[in-house]
Structures are given as structure tokens and as C-alpha cells.
PyMOL Python script that loads the backbone (N, CA, C, O; Angstrom):
from pymol import cmd

cmd.read_pdbstr("""\
ATOM      1  N   MET A   1     -45.974 -42.829  34.550  1.00  0.00           N
ATOM      2  CA  MET A   1     -44.713 -42.744  33.923  1.00  0.00           C
ATOM      3  C   MET A   1     -44.777 -43.368  32.539  1.00  0.00           C
ATOM      4  O   MET A   1     -45.494 -44.348  32.338  1.00  0.00           O
ATOM      5  N   SER A   2     -44.038 -42.817  31.578  1.00  0.00           N
ATOM      6  CA  SER A   2     -44.189 -43.257  30.215  1.00  0.00           C
ATOM      7  C   SER A   2     -43.625 -44.668  29.921  1.00  0.00           C
ATOM      8  O   SER A   2     -43.950 -45.262  28.893  1.00  0.00           O
ATOM      9  N   ASN A   3     -42.786 -45.195  30.824  1.00  0.00           N
ATOM     10  CA  ASN A   3     -42.255 -46.510  30.648  1.00  0.00           C
ATOM     11  C   ASN A   3     -43.168 -47.591  31.109  1.00  0.00           C
ATOM     12  O   ASN A   3     -42.885 -48.774  30.921  1.00  0.00           O
ATOM     13  N   ASP A   4     -44.303 -47.195  31.734  1.00  0.00           N
ATOM     14  CA  ASP A   4     -45.263 -48.175  32.206  1.00  0.00           C
ATOM     15  C   ASP A   4     -46.326 -48.509  31.173  1.00  0.00           C
ATOM     16  O   ASP A   4     -46.747 -47.656  30.391  1.00  0.00           O
ATOM     17  N   ASN A   5     -46.747 -49.749  31.185  1.00  0.00           N
ATOM     18  CA  ASN A   5     -47.760 -50.175  30.254  1.00  0.00           C
ATOM     19  C   ASN A   5     -48.802 -50.961  30.987  1.00  0.00           C
ATOM     20  O   ASN A   5     -48.532 -52.049  31.497  1.00  0.00           O
ATOM     21  N   LYS A   6     -50.018 -50.406  31.042  1.00  0.00           N
ATOM     22  CA  LYS A   6     -51.141 -51.056  31.667  1.00  0.00           C
ATOM     23  C   LYS A   6     -51.686 -52.095  30.680  1.00  0.00           C
ATOM     24  O   LYS A   6     -51.981 -51.766  29.531  1.00  0.00           O
ATOM     25  N   SER A   7     -51.812 -53.304  31.115  1.00  0.00           N
ATOM     26  CA  SER A   7     -52.293 -54.363  30.189  1.00  0.00           C
ATOM     27  C   SER A   7     -53.760 -54.688  30.532  1.00  0.00           C
ATOM     28  O   SER A   7     -54.314 -54.322  31.568  1.00  0.00           O
ATOM     29  N   SER A   8     -54.329 -55.412  29.552  1.00  0.00           N
ATOM     30  CA  SER A   8     -55.736 -55.824  29.740  1.00  0.00           C
ATOM     31  C   SER A   8     -55.877 -56.756  30.904  1.00  0.00           C
ATOM     32  O   SER A   8     -56.985 -56.903  31.419  1.00  0.00           O
ATOM     33  N   ASP A   9     -54.795 -57.415  31.365  1.00  0.00           N
ATOM     34  CA  ASP A   9     -54.870 -58.310  32.502  1.00  0.00           C
ATOM     35  C   ASP A   9     -54.851 -57.551  33.872  1.00  0.00           C
ATOM     36  O   ASP A   9     -54.920 -58.151  34.945  1.00  0.00           O
ATOM     37  N   GLY A  10     -54.757 -56.226  33.766  1.00  0.00           N
ATOM     38  CA  GLY A  10     -54.872 -55.380  34.971  1.00  0.00           C
ATOM     39  C   GLY A  10     -53.530 -55.070  35.622  1.00  0.00           C
ATOM     40  O   GLY A  10     -53.493 -54.303  36.584  1.00  0.00           O
ATOM     41  N   PHE A  11     -52.463 -55.619  35.152  1.00  0.00           N
ATOM     42  CA  PHE A  11     -51.114 -55.378  35.693  1.00  0.00           C
ATOM     43  C   PHE A  11     -50.480 -54.216  34.977  1.00  0.00           C
ATOM     44  O   PHE A  11     -50.754 -53.947  33.808  1.00  0.00           O
ATOM     45  N   THR A  12     -49.619 -53.530  35.715  1.00  0.00           N
ATOM     46  CA  THR A  12     -48.773 -52.478  35.138  1.00  0.00           C
ATOM     47  C   THR A  12     -47.430 -53.101  34.851  1.00  0.00           C
ATOM     48  O   THR A  12     -46.809 -53.703  35.727  1.00  0.00           O
ATOM     49  N   TYR A  13     -46.985 -52.953  33.625  1.00  0.00           N
ATOM     50  CA  TYR A  13     -45.742 -53.550  33.254  1.00  0.00           C
ATOM     51  C   TYR A  13     -44.626 -52.510  33.111  1.00  0.00           C
ATOM     52  O   TYR A  13     -44.857 -51.394  32.644  1.00  0.00           O
ATOM     53  N   HIS A  14     -43.415 -52.897  33.522  1.00  0.00           N
ATOM     54  CA  HIS A  14     -42.276 -52.000  33.515  1.00  0.00           C
ATOM     55  C   HIS A  14     -41.145 -52.480  32.696  1.00  0.00           C
ATOM     56  O   HIS A  14     -40.927 -53.688  32.605  1.00  0.00           O
ATOM     57  N   LYS A  15     -40.393 -51.579  32.079  1.00  0.00           N
ATOM     58  CA  LYS A  15     -39.193 -52.010  31.343  1.00  0.00           C
ATOM     59  C   LYS A  15     -38.142 -52.423  32.290  1.00  0.00           C
ATOM     60  O   LYS A  15     -38.164 -52.060  33.466  1.00  0.00           O
ATOM     61  N   ILE A  16     -37.211 -53.185  31.790  1.00  0.00           N
ATOM     62  CA  ILE A  16     -36.128 -53.789  32.555  1.00  0.00           C
ATOM     63  C   ILE A  16     -35.310 -52.766  33.348  1.00  0.00           C
ATOM     64  O   ILE A  16     -34.861 -53.064  34.455  1.00  0.00           O
ATOM     65  N   GLY A  17     -35.112 -51.571  32.799  1.00  0.00           N
ATOM     66  CA  GLY A  17     -34.293 -50.616  33.553  1.00  0.00           C
ATOM     67  C   GLY A  17     -34.942 -50.128  34.838  1.00  0.00           C
ATOM     68  O   GLY A  17     -34.267 -49.854  35.831  1.00  0.00           O
ATOM     69  N   LYS A  18     -36.257 -50.026  34.799  1.00  0.00           N
ATOM     70  CA  LYS A  18     -37.001 -49.596  36.017  1.00  0.00           C
ATOM     71  C   LYS A  18     -36.965 -50.736  37.022  1.00  0.00           C
ATOM     72  O   LYS A  18     -36.797 -50.503  38.219  1.00  0.00           O
ATOM     73  N   VAL A  19     -37.117 -51.927  36.560  1.00  0.00           N
ATOM     74  CA  VAL A  19     -37.047 -53.135  37.539  1.00  0.00           C
ATOM     75  C   VAL A  19     -35.659 -53.201  38.130  1.00  0.00           C
ATOM     76  O   VAL A  19     -35.512 -53.422  39.332  1.00  0.00           O
ATOM     77  N   ALA A  20     -34.631 -53.013  37.311  1.00  0.00           N
ATOM     78  CA  ALA A  20     -33.236 -53.049  37.768  1.00  0.00           C
ATOM     79  C   ALA A  20     -33.008 -51.941  38.861  1.00  0.00           C
ATOM     80  O   ALA A  20     -32.464 -52.200  39.934  1.00  0.00           O
ATOM     81  N   LYS A  21     -33.430 -50.773  38.540  1.00  0.00           N
ATOM     82  CA  LYS A  21     -33.192 -49.685  39.478  1.00  0.00           C
ATOM     83  C   LYS A  21     -33.947 -49.918  40.825  1.00  0.00           C
ATOM     84  O   LYS A  21     -33.403 -49.670  41.901  1.00  0.00           O
ATOM     85  N   ALA A  22     -35.177 -50.386  40.733  1.00  0.00           N
ATOM     86  CA  ALA A  22     -35.973 -50.626  41.948  1.00  0.00           C
ATOM     87  C   ALA A  22     -35.456 -51.773  42.782  1.00  0.00           C
ATOM     88  O   ALA A  22     -35.576 -51.755  44.007  1.00  0.00           O
ATOM     89  N   SER A  23     -34.870 -52.790  42.122  1.00  0.00           N
ATOM     90  CA  SER A  23     -34.440 -53.967  42.784  1.00  0.00           C
ATOM     91  C   SER A  23     -32.956 -53.930  43.224  1.00  0.00           C
ATOM     92  O   SER A  23     -32.520 -54.667  44.109  1.00  0.00           O
ATOM     93  N   GLY A  24     -32.178 -52.993  42.526  1.00  0.00           N
ATOM     94  CA  GLY A  24     -30.723 -53.017  42.846  1.00  0.00           C
ATOM     95  C   GLY A  24     -29.990 -54.071  42.105  1.00  0.00           C
ATOM     96  O   GLY A  24     -28.833 -54.352  42.418  1.00  0.00           O
ATOM     97  N   ILE A  25     -30.610 -54.667  41.139  1.00  0.00           N
ATOM     98  CA  ILE A  25     -29.972 -55.815  40.383  1.00  0.00           C
ATOM     99  C   ILE A  25     -29.666 -55.333  39.015  1.00  0.00           C
ATOM    100  O   ILE A  25     -30.503 -54.647  38.428  1.00  0.00           O
ATOM    101  N   GLU A  26     -28.509 -55.641  38.446  1.00  0.00           N
ATOM    102  CA  GLU A  26     -28.200 -55.263  37.106  1.00  0.00           C
ATOM    103  C   GLU A  26     -29.194 -55.740  36.085  1.00  0.00           C
ATOM    104  O   GLU A  26     -29.706 -56.854  36.192  1.00  0.00           O
ATOM    105  N   ALA A  27     -29.478 -54.925  35.103  1.00  0.00           N
ATOM    106  CA  ALA A  27     -30.389 -55.283  34.006  1.00  0.00           C
ATOM    107  C   ALA A  27     -29.925 -56.533  33.301  1.00  0.00           C
ATOM    108  O   ALA A  27     -30.765 -57.337  32.899  1.00  0.00           O
ATOM    109  N   GLN A  28     -28.664 -56.736  33.132  1.00  0.00           N
ATOM    110  CA  GLN A  28     -28.157 -57.942  32.503  1.00  0.00           C
ATOM    111  C   GLN A  28     -28.529 -59.169  33.264  1.00  0.00           C
ATOM    112  O   GLN A  28     -28.854 -60.184  32.649  1.00  0.00           O
ATOM    113  N   THR A  29     -28.500 -59.136  34.569  1.00  0.00           N
ATOM    114  CA  THR A  29     -28.885 -60.251  35.421  1.00  0.00           C
ATOM    115  C   THR A  29     -30.350 -60.513  35.319  1.00  0.00           C
ATOM    116  O   THR A  29     -30.755 -61.671  35.217  1.00  0.00           O
ATOM    117  N   ILE A  30     -31.180 -59.475  35.342  1.00  0.00           N
ATOM    118  CA  ILE A  30     -32.634 -59.615  35.190  1.00  0.00           C
ATOM    119  C   ILE A  30     -32.948 -60.237  33.858  1.00  0.00           C
ATOM    120  O   ILE A  30     -33.796 -61.125  33.768  1.00  0.00           O
ATOM    121  N   ARG A  31     -32.272 -59.780  32.815  1.00  0.00           N
ATOM    122  CA  ARG A  31     -32.463 -60.305  31.473  1.00  0.00           C
ATOM    123  C   ARG A  31     -32.140 -61.802  31.467  1.00  0.00           C
ATOM    124  O   ARG A  31     -32.908 -62.597  30.925  1.00  0.00           O
ATOM    125  N   ALA A  32     -31.024 -62.186  32.060  1.00  0.00           N
ATOM    126  CA  ALA A  32     -30.642 -63.621  32.106  1.00  0.00           C
ATOM    127  C   ALA A  32     -31.678 -64.425  32.842  1.00  0.00           C
ATOM    128  O   ALA A  32     -32.034 -65.511  32.385  1.00  0.00           O
ATOM    129  N   TRP A  33     -32.183 -63.940  33.971  1.00  0.00           N
ATOM    130  CA  TRP A  33     -33.160 -64.611  34.745  1.00  0.00           C
ATOM    131  C   TRP A  33     -34.451 -64.797  33.948  1.00  0.00           C
ATOM    132  O   TRP A  33     -35.093 -65.845  34.028  1.00  0.00           O
ATOM    133  N   ALA A  34     -34.813 -63.807  33.204  1.00  0.00           N
ATOM    134  CA  ALA A  34     -36.021 -63.904  32.318  1.00  0.00           C
ATOM    135  C   ALA A  34     -35.772 -64.906  31.232  1.00  0.00           C
ATOM    136  O   ALA A  34     -36.685 -65.665  30.906  1.00  0.00           O
ATOM    137  N   ASN A  35     -34.591 -64.962  30.644  1.00  0.00           N
ATOM    138  CA  ASN A  35     -34.298 -65.955  29.631  1.00  0.00           C
ATOM    139  C   ASN A  35     -34.282 -67.376  30.167  1.00  0.00           C
ATOM    140  O   ASN A  35     -34.542 -68.336  29.442  1.00  0.00           O
ATOM    141  N   GLN A  36     -33.962 -67.494  31.494  1.00  0.00           N
ATOM    142  CA  GLN A  36     -33.929 -68.819  32.163  1.00  0.00           C
ATOM    143  C   GLN A  36     -35.306 -69.198  32.647  1.00  0.00           C
ATOM    144  O   GLN A  36     -35.488 -70.323  33.112  1.00  0.00           O
ATOM    145  N   GLY A  37     -36.261 -68.340  32.564  1.00  0.00           N
ATOM    146  CA  GLY A  37     -37.584 -68.584  33.091  1.00  0.00           C
ATOM    147  C   GLY A  37     -37.796 -68.330  34.542  1.00  0.00           C
ATOM    148  O   GLY A  37     -38.824 -68.712  35.102  1.00  0.00           O
ATOM    149  N   LYS A  38     -36.840 -67.691  35.166  1.00  0.00           N
ATOM    150  CA  LYS A  38     -36.915 -67.358  36.646  1.00  0.00           C
ATOM    151  C   LYS A  38     -37.793 -66.173  36.894  1.00  0.00           C
ATOM    152  O   LYS A  38     -38.319 -66.024  37.996  1.00  0.00           O
ATOM    153  N   LEU A  39     -37.966 -65.357  35.957  1.00  0.00           N
ATOM    154  CA  LEU A  39     -38.849 -64.165  36.028  1.00  0.00           C
ATOM    155  C   LEU A  39     -39.740 -64.082  34.803  1.00  0.00           C
ATOM    156  O   LEU A  39     -39.311 -64.230  33.659  1.00  0.00           O
ATOM    157  N   ASP A  40     -41.013 -63.834  35.114  1.00  0.00           N
ATOM    158  CA  ASP A  40     -41.965 -63.721  34.021  1.00  0.00           C
ATOM    159  C   ASP A  40     -41.875 -62.312  33.376  1.00  0.00           C
ATOM    160  O   ASP A  40     -41.688 -61.297  34.047  1.00  0.00           O
ATOM    161  N   CYS A  41     -42.018 -62.321  32.068  1.00  0.00           N
ATOM    162  CA  CYS A  41     -42.050 -61.044  31.372  1.00  0.00           C
ATOM    163  C   CYS A  41     -42.826 -61.298  30.019  1.00  0.00           C
ATOM    164  O   CYS A  41     -43.056 -62.429  29.593  1.00  0.00           O
ATOM    165  N   LYS A  42     -43.185 -60.196  29.424  1.00  0.00           N
ATOM    166  CA  LYS A  42     -43.831 -60.324  28.071  1.00  0.00           C
ATOM    167  C   LYS A  42     -43.041 -59.338  27.241  1.00  0.00           C
ATOM    168  O   LYS A  42     -42.266 -58.540  27.769  1.00  0.00           O
ATOM    169  N   ARG A  43     -43.240 -59.400  25.960  1.00  0.00           N
ATOM    170  CA  ARG A  43     -42.608 -58.506  25.005  1.00  0.00           C
ATOM    171  C   ARG A  43     -43.537 -57.446  24.488  1.00  0.00           C
ATOM    172  O   ARG A  43     -44.689 -57.724  24.155  1.00  0.00           O
ATOM    173  N   ALA A  44     -43.030 -56.201  24.418  1.00  0.00           N
ATOM    174  CA  ALA A  44     -43.794 -55.171  23.773  1.00  0.00           C
ATOM    175  C   ALA A  44     -43.659 -55.282  22.312  1.00  0.00           C
ATOM    176  O   ALA A  44     -42.776 -56.010  21.858  1.00  0.00           O
ATOM    177  N   THR A  45     -44.450 -54.632  21.530  1.00  0.00           N
ATOM    178  CA  THR A  45     -44.373 -54.702  20.100  1.00  0.00           C
ATOM    179  C   THR A  45     -43.011 -54.237  19.625  1.00  0.00           C
ATOM    180  O   THR A  45     -42.552 -54.619  18.549  1.00  0.00           O
ATOM    181  N   SER A  46     -42.355 -53.396  20.450  1.00  0.00           N
ATOM    182  CA  SER A  46     -41.000 -52.927  20.055  1.00  0.00           C
ATOM    183  C   SER A  46     -39.922 -53.954  20.355  1.00  0.00           C
ATOM    184  O   SER A  46     -38.780 -53.788  19.925  1.00  0.00           O
ATOM    185  N   GLY A  47     -40.267 -55.040  21.105  1.00  0.00           N
ATOM    186  CA  GLY A  47     -39.324 -56.085  21.415  1.00  0.00           C
ATOM    187  C   GLY A  47     -38.773 -55.985  22.807  1.00  0.00           C
ATOM    188  O   GLY A  47     -38.088 -56.901  23.261  1.00  0.00           O
ATOM    189  N   HIS A  48     -39.059 -54.849  23.539  1.00  0.00           N
ATOM    190  CA  HIS A  48     -38.595 -54.687  24.895  1.00  0.00           C
ATOM    191  C   HIS A  48     -39.284 -55.717  25.817  1.00  0.00           C
ATOM    192  O   HIS A  48     -40.438 -56.094  25.611  1.00  0.00           O
ATOM    193  N   ARG A  49     -38.541 -56.143  26.818  1.00  0.00           N
ATOM    194  CA  ARG A  49     -39.161 -57.007  27.833  1.00  0.00           C
ATOM    195  C   ARG A  49     -39.912 -56.120  28.790  1.00  0.00           C
ATOM    196  O   ARG A  49     -39.440 -55.050  29.175  1.00  0.00           O
ATOM    197  N   LEU A  50     -41.093 -56.580  29.171  1.00  0.00           N
ATOM    198  CA  LEU A  50     -41.938 -55.846  30.162  1.00  0.00           C
ATOM    199  C   LEU A  50     -42.234 -56.816  31.295  1.00  0.00           C
ATOM    200  O   LEU A  50     -42.648 -57.955  31.078  1.00  0.00           O
ATOM    201  N   PHE A  51     -42.009 -56.328  32.515  1.00  0.00           N
ATOM    202  CA  PHE A  51     -42.226 -57.152  33.721  1.00  0.00           C
ATOM    203  C   PHE A  51     -43.436 -56.648  34.469  1.00  0.00           C
ATOM    204  O   PHE A  51     -43.553 -55.447  34.713  1.00  0.00           O
ATOM    205  N   PRO A  52     -44.372 -57.569  34.853  1.00  0.00           N
ATOM    206  CA  PRO A  52     -45.487 -57.155  35.587  1.00  0.00           C
ATOM    207  C   PRO A  52     -45.153 -56.735  37.051  1.00  0.00           C
ATOM    208  O   PRO A  52     -44.381 -57.394  37.749  1.00  0.00           O
ATOM    209  N   PHE A  53     -45.762 -55.628  37.467  1.00  0.00           N
ATOM    210  CA  PHE A  53     -45.516 -55.190  38.812  1.00  0.00           C
ATOM    211  C   PHE A  53     -46.511 -55.945  39.699  1.00  0.00           C
ATOM    212  O   PHE A  53     -47.684 -55.582  39.786  1.00  0.00           O
ATOM    213  N   THR A  54     -46.022 -56.996  40.352  1.00  0.00           N
ATOM    214  CA  THR A  54     -46.832 -57.813  41.238  1.00  0.00           C
ATOM    215  C   THR A  54     -45.996 -58.235  42.388  1.00  0.00           C
ATOM    216  O   THR A  54     -44.769 -58.165  42.318  1.00  0.00           O
ATOM    217  N   PRO A  55     -46.635 -58.688  43.485  1.00  0.00           N
ATOM    218  CA  PRO A  55     -45.870 -59.205  44.579  1.00  0.00           C
ATOM    219  C   PRO A  55     -45.037 -60.405  44.162  1.00  0.00           C
ATOM    220  O   PRO A  55     -43.995 -60.679  44.756  1.00  0.00           O
ATOM    221  N   THR A  56     -45.497 -61.125  43.136  1.00  0.00           N
ATOM    222  CA  THR A  56     -44.746 -62.266  42.619  1.00  0.00           C
ATOM    223  C   THR A  56     -43.424 -61.871  42.042  1.00  0.00           C
ATOM    224  O   THR A  56     -42.438 -62.590  42.200  1.00  0.00           O
ATOM    225  N   LEU A  57     -43.379 -60.725  41.365  1.00  0.00           N
ATOM    226  CA  LEU A  57     -42.080 -60.233  40.869  1.00  0.00           C
ATOM    227  C   LEU A  57     -41.088 -59.996  42.007  1.00  0.00           C
ATOM    228  O   LEU A  57     -39.940 -60.438  41.959  1.00  0.00           O
ATOM    229  N   GLU A  58     -41.554 -59.299  43.014  1.00  0.00           N
ATOM    230  CA  GLU A  58     -40.657 -58.999  44.187  1.00  0.00           C
ATOM    231  C   GLU A  58     -40.305 -60.317  44.853  1.00  0.00           C
ATOM    232  O   GLU A  58     -39.131 -60.527  45.160  1.00  0.00           O
ATOM    233  N   ASN A  59     -41.216 -61.186  45.087  1.00  0.00           N
ATOM    234  CA  ASN A  59     -40.937 -62.483  45.734  1.00  0.00           C
ATOM    235  C   ASN A  59     -39.966 -63.324  44.887  1.00  0.00           C
ATOM    236  O   ASN A  59     -39.047 -63.945  45.419  1.00  0.00           O
ATOM    237  N   THR A  60     -40.182 -63.335  43.575  1.00  0.00           N
ATOM    238  CA  THR A  60     -39.242 -64.073  42.670  1.00  0.00           C
ATOM    239  C   THR A  60     -37.832 -63.523  42.710  1.00  0.00           C
ATOM    240  O   THR A  60     -36.874 -64.296  42.738  1.00  0.00           O
ATOM    241  N   ILE A  61     -37.680 -62.209  42.712  1.00  0.00           N
ATOM    242  CA  ILE A  61     -36.383 -61.638  42.762  1.00  0.00           C
ATOM    243  C   ILE A  61     -35.704 -61.988  44.081  1.00  0.00           C
ATOM    244  O   ILE A  61     -34.541 -62.390  44.103  1.00  0.00           O
ATOM    245  N   THR A  62     -36.447 -61.830  45.190  1.00  0.00           N
ATOM    246  CA  THR A  62     -35.914 -62.191  46.514  1.00  0.00           C
ATOM    247  C   THR A  62     -35.507 -63.668  46.621  1.00  0.00           C
ATOM    248  O   THR A  62     -34.437 -64.001  47.130  1.00  0.00           O
ATOM    249  N   TRP A  63     -36.401 -64.545  46.122  1.00  0.00           N
ATOM    250  CA  TRP A  63     -36.088 -65.966  46.145  1.00  0.00           C
ATOM    251  C   TRP A  63     -34.902 -66.330  45.294  1.00  0.00           C
ATOM    252  O   TRP A  63     -34.062 -67.134  45.697  1.00  0.00           O
ATOM    253  N   THR A  64     -34.827 -65.721  44.076  1.00  0.00           N
ATOM    254  CA  THR A  64     -33.766 -66.004  43.121  1.00  0.00           C
ATOM    255  C   THR A  64     -32.437 -65.514  43.712  1.00  0.00           C
ATOM    256  O   THR A  64     -31.414 -66.189  43.592  1.00  0.00           O
ATOM    257  N   LYS A  65     -32.460 -64.328  44.355  1.00  0.00           N
ATOM    258  CA  LYS A  65     -31.225 -63.773  44.954  1.00  0.00           C
ATOM    259  C   LYS A  65     -30.711 -64.755  46.004  1.00  0.00           C
ATOM    260  O   LYS A  65     -29.512 -65.028  46.064  1.00  0.00           O
ATOM    261  N   SER A  66     -31.591 -65.276  46.812  1.00  0.00           N
ATOM    262  CA  SER A  66     -31.168 -66.133  47.892  1.00  0.00           C
ATOM    263  C   SER A  66     -30.734 -67.525  47.394  1.00  0.00           C
ATOM    264  O   SER A  66     -29.898 -68.160  48.037  1.00  0.00           O
ATOM    265  N   HIS A  67     -31.266 -68.000  46.297  1.00  0.00           N
ATOM    266  CA  HIS A  67     -30.925 -69.337  45.789  1.00  0.00           C
ATOM    267  C   HIS A  67     -29.777 -69.308  44.745  1.00  0.00           C
ATOM    268  O   HIS A  67     -29.268 -70.355  44.345  1.00  0.00           O
ATOM    269  N   CYS A  68     -29.407 -68.161  44.339  1.00  0.00           N
ATOM    270  CA  CYS A  68     -28.285 -68.016  43.371  1.00  0.00           C
ATOM    271  C   CYS A  68     -27.015 -67.513  44.021  1.00  0.00           C
ATOM    272  O   CYS A  68     -26.053 -67.155  43.342  1.00  0.00           O
ATOM    273  N   GLY A  69     -27.022 -67.490  45.341  1.00  0.00           N
ATOM    274  CA  GLY A  69     -25.798 -67.030  46.084  1.00  0.00           C
ATOM    275  C   GLY A  69     -25.565 -65.492  45.920  1.00  0.00           C
ATOM    276  O   GLY A  69     -24.427 -65.029  45.989  1.00  0.00           O
ATOM    277  N   TRP A  70     -26.616 -64.746  45.711  1.00  0.00           N
ATOM    278  CA  TRP A  70     -26.504 -63.293  45.550  1.00  0.00           C
ATOM    279  C   TRP A  70     -25.955 -62.723  46.786  1.00  0.00           C
ATOM    280  O   TRP A  70     -26.419 -63.066  47.874  1.00  0.00           O
ATOM    281  N   LYS A  71     -24.973 -61.854  46.686  1.00  0.00           N
ATOM    282  CA  LYS A  71     -24.435 -61.148  47.810  1.00  0.00           C
ATOM    283  C   LYS A  71     -24.483 -59.661  47.436  1.00  0.00           C
ATOM    284  O   LYS A  71     -23.953 -59.256  46.401  1.00  0.00           O
ATOM    285  N   ASN A  72     -25.123 -58.856  48.288  1.00  0.00           N
ATOM    286  CA  ASN A  72     -25.145 -57.467  48.081  1.00  0.00           C
ATOM    287  C   ASN A  72     -23.825 -56.863  48.429  1.00  0.00           C
ATOM    288  O   ASN A  72     -23.241 -57.213  49.454  1.00  0.00           O
ATOM    289  N   SER A  73     -23.320 -55.950  47.598  1.00  0.00           N
ATOM    290  CA  SER A  73     -22.004 -55.383  47.853  1.00  0.00           C
ATOM    291  C   SER A  73     -22.123 -54.101  48.614  1.00  0.00           C
ATOM    292  O   SER A  73     -21.112 -53.472  48.925  1.00  0.00           O
TER     293      SER A  73
END
""", "prot")
cmd.dss("prot")
cmd.show_as("cartoon", "prot")
cmd.util.cbc("prot")
cmd.orient("prot")
């Protein structure tokens, strides 16, 4: 997929919209969590946030949801 970026570290990185869609969490919330250091990301040369597709990303989202009082609607 064109939104994916394979890095030299071996991870595939995804733009925030893809992470939001896959997780069911608003992009604005993911952006805030990244700004707060709750989710790791890097910046593309274009300035877009890129999130590594790792079990850590999924675990961090799950943990953050449970510790921030997230309630699925």
C-alpha cells in the first residue's frame, strides 16, 4: 500500500489514518497520545507522523485505552 513506509529498522510504518481505521480510535486521539509520548512514531520528510506496525503499537493502544477510561460506543 502506498501509505506504508518500510524503514531500515525493518518495520513497516503507517500514516495516522490507517492506524486510526485499524484501531477504531479517532486520528485526533492517536495524535494526542503521540504528542504525550504514549505512542511511538517518527516523522516523514513531509512532516506526517508514521507509526511502526509492531505488537508494541497494538499493546500500547490497548493499554492506553484501558488506562484512559476509554469506552467503546
